[in-house]
N, C-alpha and C positions, 0 to 999 in steps of 0.2 A: 606418149608419142614424143619423138625426138626429132631435132632438125639442126642444121648448121646455119648460123646467121650470115656467114660469108662463104658459101660453098666454092666460089671462084678461087679462093685461096689454094685449093688443092691443085691448081695448075702449077704451083711452085714445086710439086713433087717431081716434075720433069727436070728441074734445074740441075740436080746432081748428075744425071745422065748426060745432059748437054755439056756440062763442065768436064766430065770424065772423057767425053768424046773429043772435045776440043783441045784438051791439054797436050796430048802427044803431038798434034799438028802444030800447035803454037811453039812447042819446044823445038821442033824441027826447023821452024822458021827463024827462031831467035837464039838458037844455041842453048846456052845455060842461063839465059837472062831470066827465064821464068822459073821460079823456085816453088816447089810444093812444100809447105810447112811439114817438118818432121819426116820427110820422105826417106832421108838417109838412115835415120834411126830405125824406122819401120822396116827397111830392107834388111838391116842387120838382124833385127828380131826375127824376120822371116827366115833368114838363113839358119840362125841358131835353133829355131824350133821346127826345122824340117819343112819349111814352106807352109807352116800352119797359117801364117798371115801373109798371103801372097799379094804384095802391093806393087810389084814391078810394073813400070810404065809400059813394058812390052807384052803384058798379058793379053792374050788373043781371045776376047769375047767372054771369058769366064771371070765373072766378078768375084773379087776376093772376099773372104769372110769379113775382113776388116771393113771393106766398103759397105757390106750389107748391114753390119752393126751400126755404122755411122748413118746409114740410110734410115734405119729404124728410128734413131734419135731425131733425124730430120722429119720423118713422117709424123712423129708425135708432136713435134713443135708446130708443124703446119696445121695439124688437126686442132691444136689449142688455139692457133691464130684464127681458124675458121669459126671459132666460138660455138661449140656444141651446146645445145639448149634442150631442156626437158619442157614439154608443153603439157599443161593439165587439160582436163576436160573443158569444152566450151561452156561458159556460163552466160545465160541470157540476162541482159540488164533490164530492169523494170523502168518505170517512168520517174524514178526518184534519183536521176543521175545528175551530178554536179561535179565541178572541179573546185575543191576546197583547199586553200593553203592556210595551214596553221602557222602563225608567226608568234613565237613565244620568247619572252624575256627570260634570260638565264643569268642576269647580272647577280652579283653577290647579295644584293638587297633581297633577293628571293629566298634567302635563308631565314628571313623573319618568321618566328614561330607564333603567328597569331591565327593559325587555322587549326582545326581538329577533326579527327574521324572518331566518332564515338566519344569516349572520354580521354582519348590519347591526343596530346598536343603534337602537332606536326608543323613543318615549315611550309611556306607558300608553294615552293617548287614541288614538293611531294603531293600536295593537294592538286596542283595543276596536272601532274602526271596521271593521277588517279582519274580525275574528271575528264581529261582529254582522251585517255585510253578508253573510257566507257563510251564517249562520243564516237570515236573511230569505229568501235565495234558495231555501232548502229548503222554506219554508212556503207552498207554492203555493196551498193551499186555506184558509189562515188569514187572518184580518184582523189586521193589525199596526198598533199605535199607537206613538208615540214621545214621551216626556217627558224633557226635559233639565233638570238642576237644578244649582244652586250655592247662592248666597245665597237665590235664589228658584227656584221650580219653574215651568216653562213647558210647556204642551202644544204641541209642534211639529208633530205629525201625529196627527189623530184616527184612530180605528180605520178601516182601509181595506184593500181588496184590491189597491190600486195600489202594489205593492212598489217599483216604480221611483221613485215620488215619495218614499217613506220613505227609500230608499237615498240619494237626492239630498240630502235634508236631513241624513242621517247623516254623509255625507262632507263636508258644508259646515260642520259644527259646529266651534267653536274653544274651547279651554280658556279659562275666565275670562269668557266672554260672558254667563253667568248670575250672575256674582259670584265672589268668592274663597272664601267659606266654604261649609259643607255643610248643607243643609236636607233631611235624609232624611225626616223626619216629614211635611213639606209635600209632598214629591214622592210619597210613598206615598199620602197623602190625596187628591191630585189624580188619581192613577192609579185608586184605588178609585171615585172619583166618576165618572170617564169610563167605566169598565167597567160601572157600574150603569145607564148610560143605556139600554142595550138589555136588556130583561128576557127576550127570547126566547132569547138565547144562554146556555146553561147552563155550558159549559166555558170558564172564564175563568182566565187565568194572568198573573201579574206576574213579570217578571224585573228585579230591582233590582240595579244594579252600582255600587259605590263603592269609593274607596280611603281613605275617611276616617271620621269620626265625626260624629254629629248635633251641630252647634255653632251653629245659627242656625235661624230660622224660627219660626212661630207654633204648630206642633204638635210636642210633645216626642216622644222615641222611645217612651216608655211609652204615650202616647196613640196613637201610630201602631200599636203592637202591639195595643192594644185594638181599634182600628178594623179592622185586618186580621182579627183573630179574629172580630169581630162579623159582618163581611161574608162570611167563609168563602171568600174568593178565594185559591186556592193561590198562594203567593208564594215564588219562588226568589231567594235573595240571594247575591250574588257579591262577595267582597272581593278586590280586585286590588292587586298590589304585593308587594315583598319582605317578609319577616317583620320586618325592622328598620324603625324609623321612617324616613320620607323627609323630608329637609330641603329645603324649597323654596328654591332658590338665589336666586330673584328677591325673595321677600318675607321670607326668613329665618324661616319658620314650620315647626314640626314637625307632621307628620301621621301618625296611626296609625289602623289599622282597628279599629272597635268590633265585634270578632267576637262578643262576648256579645250585643250588641243585634241584630246581623244574625241570629244563631242564634235569638233569641227571636221575631223576626218570622217566620222560616221555620217554627219549631215550632208557633207559634200558628195557622198556616194550613195545617198538614200539608204544608208544602213542604220545602225542603232548603237548607242553607247550604253554599256551595262556597268554597274558597280557591284563588285562581289567582295563583301567583307568577311565571309566565312565559307566553309566548304559547301554547305547546303545552298547558299546563294549562288556559288559558282556552278554547282550542278544544275540549278534551275536555269541559269543563263544558257548552258549548252542544250538543255531540253527545249528552250524557246527557239534557239537557232535550228534545232533538229526538226522543228515543225514548219520550216520555211516552205513556201510554194515551190514545187519541183518543176523543172523544165522537161517537157516530153521528149522522148527519143523514139527511134523507129527500129525495134528489134535488133539492137546491137548486141554482139557477142564478144566476150573477151576470154583469153586463156591465161592462166597463171604461167609465168615463164621463169625458169630457174637456170642460171648459168652453170655449165659443167666444164668450162675450159680448164679448170685446175686439175682435172683428172688426167688428161693426156700430158699436161705440163709437168705434173709430178712424175708420171711414168717416164717422160723424157729425161728428167734429172736423174732418176734411178738407173735408167739404161746407160746414160753417160758415165755415171759413177762405176757401173759394172764394167763398161768398156775400158775405162782408165785403169781399173784394178787388174783386168785381164792382161792389158798391155804391160803393166808393171811386172806381173808374174812371168811374162814371156821374156823379159830382158835377161 
C-alpha cells in the first residue's frame, strides 16, 4: 500500500497554468518590464526548428511541447515534495511495548581491546554493537531510539519501530566520530528530551552505556542526575571495561568509569547500575533489562513506512537533463 504524506502539495500543479495565463496580461500592462527567462533564445530555436518548440507568447490555447516538458519536471518535483511512502502490512503490538532510548559512548576509549567473542579478542565498541544488536532484535513491539555521544551527543535514530534502520546505524558507528572526550550529561539530557516528545507513551526507558566519566559537555553529571530524577524516566546505566584503568594507546589518556555517578543516575530514576567487564557479562545485562515488567497497551497497530520521494526526484533530474539536451540540439 502506498500514500502521500502531504497530498495537498499537489495543489501546486496548478501554478504553471496560472503563471502562463497571467504573463501575457502582465506584459500588456507593463510593456517590456516583465521578462521571461530565455524567451528570446527559445523563440529563435522555435523558428529554426520549424516551430517544433512553439513558445510564442501569442499562442492561442495550444500549449507548446516545451511547456509540457517543463511541466513534467514540475509534476515530478511536486510529487517528490508530497513525500510518497510505502506502507507495510499492519502489525499488532502485544503487551510488551516500551519506548527505549539506547545511549552509547563512542569515544576513542571504546577501542580498548579487553573484550572477547569466543577466543577472538575484540574492542569494547564491537562487543557493544553485537550485544545491543541482539537486544534490539528481541524488542519486536518496542520503539527503539539511538543516541551516540563523545565530546558531543547526537540523535542518530529517533524512536522508531524500524529495527532494521536502527541496527544499520548501530553497526556503522565508529569510535571517535563524536569526539574523544565523554559528555554523559549532554547525552542523558538529549535522551530525556526526545523521550518526552510523545506524552501518550507512559513506559519509557533509557539504557546508557559508557566506559568513562563525564569530562566534557554543557550539562554536569549532577545536573544530569537532577534532570533524570525530575523526569522520572527509568534509566539503566552500564559501565563497560575491566576494573583497572584503560590507557588509550593512541592518545595516551587514562580512562576510568565513574561508577559513583552512574549509580547516582540509576538510583535517582529507580533504575539500576550494571558493571560489564566482558562480553558475557554485557550480554547478561541486556538479558536482565529484557525481562523488565511491560506496560500494557490496547490493541495498537503499526505499519512499517518507507520513504519513496527519491524516485520522482531522480526522475525530475533525468527529465530536466533530457530537456536541456534537446534544447541544445535544437540550437
